[in-house]
N, C-alpha and C positions, 0 to 999 in steps of 0.2 A: 504494500500498501504506500510506503514511505517515498520509491523510487519512482511513482509516474509521474509525468512530466508536467504537470499541474505544480506538483508539491517542488521538484527539482528546479522549475524558475519563477520559483515565486519569490519577490523582493527580497522577503525579512528572511526565510528559514532556508531559502532554496540550497544557497552556498553551504549551511550545516549539513543539508541533506544529499547534497552531491559530495561532500566530503567524505561520510560514510563507507564509502565503495576502499578508502585509503585511511581508514583511523585505525587506529590501536587504543587499547585499553591500558592503563595503569594497573601492574600487577600489585595485589593488596595481600600481604599474608596475615594481616591482622588491623582492620583496617582502624580502630578507634585509636591503638596509640600512634599509629603512622599519619594520620587527620591531627592527630595534637599535636607532634613534632613539627608541623607546617605552621601550626596555631603559634606554637612558642617562638617558635622563627620571627614568623609577622610581628607578634607583641613586641620581642626584644626590638625591630629595629624600629616600630612606628612608635610604641610607647616608649621605650628606653634609650631611644636614641642610638643603638648599637652598629656595628657596620655590620650590612648585609652580608658579607663572607663569611665574617667571625659567626655570626647567627646561625647560619647554616652548617658551619663546620661542626659548631656545638650539639646541634639536635642531629646530625649525621651519626651523631657515634651512639645517640638514643635509636634511630633508625637501624643501625646495623647491628644492635642487641637483639632487636626485634627479629630480624632476618636470622640472624644467628641461634637463635632459641627456634627459630620455627624448621630449619632446614639441619637441625640438630640430631631430631626426632628422625 
């Protein structure tokens, strides 16, 4: 249904519909802590004035722990 011409050429959501053919989904092994990592990085930068690269580096450690625990099993 989404890929009918009327949807693909729609001025508002047409680009999104056309992008589905090459879209990829992010792999989440545990969505809640992974989402929280990104929220924490955003808060560090926007609310606390942290350097964006430093904030991402900090939360990347927590993110890696989630992956390590998941793939350990």
